[in-house]
N, C-alpha and C positions, 0 to 999 in steps of 0.2 A: 787878219791879213785881208787886204783888199786886192781883188783880182780884176784887172781890166782886160777885156777881150776885144780885139779889133775885128775879128772875123764874125761870120754868121753865128747866130745862137744855136742852130741845129748843126752840130758837128759830129753827131753820132751816126749810127747805121741808118740807112734809108728805111722809111716806114714799110711795113708789110701790110698793105691794104687788104689783101685777101684774108689774112688772119684777123685783122680788125673787123672786117665785115662778118666773119664767122662768129666772133665773140659778141658782136652787137646783136646778131640774129639769135644767138643762144640766150642773151640777156632778155630780149623781147619775148621769147618763148617762155622763159622762166617766169617773167612778170605776168604773162597772160594766164598760164596754168596755175600759178600761185594765187592770183586774184580769184580765179574761178573756184579753186579749192576753198579759199576763205569764205567766199559768198555762199557756197554750197553748205559748208559747215555751219554758218550762222543760220541759214534757212532750216537746216535739219535740227539745230538746237531749238529754234522757234517752234517747229512742229512737235518736237518731243516734250519740251517743257511747258509751253503755253497753250498749245492746241490740243493737249490731252492725248498725244500719241504715245507717250511713254518712251522707254529706252528702245524697244524694238521698232516702234513707229519712226523714231528719229533716225535710227540706223537704216531702216528701209528707205526713208526719204533721202538720206545721204547717198546711198548707192544708186538710187534711181536718178537723182539729179546729177551725180557724177557721170553716169553713163550718157545721159542726155547732153551734158556739157562737153564731154570728149567727142561725141558724135557731131555736135554743132560747131565746135571750134577747130576740128581737124580738117 
């Protein structure tokens, strides 16, 4: 079936721009913190596996860099 509409395309409810802004801000925060966590994990794995830090050294680097990242990005 082919539907032909003569009116405007947006015939639904009006946009809730405040809710849209909150969702966008939440997305940006998740992207920022998620990226920081991935980078910190990779650096901790590098310190643990290739720099001779071992498991405890990698975990220590992970927690120290996470604390520094949360301090710097908040």
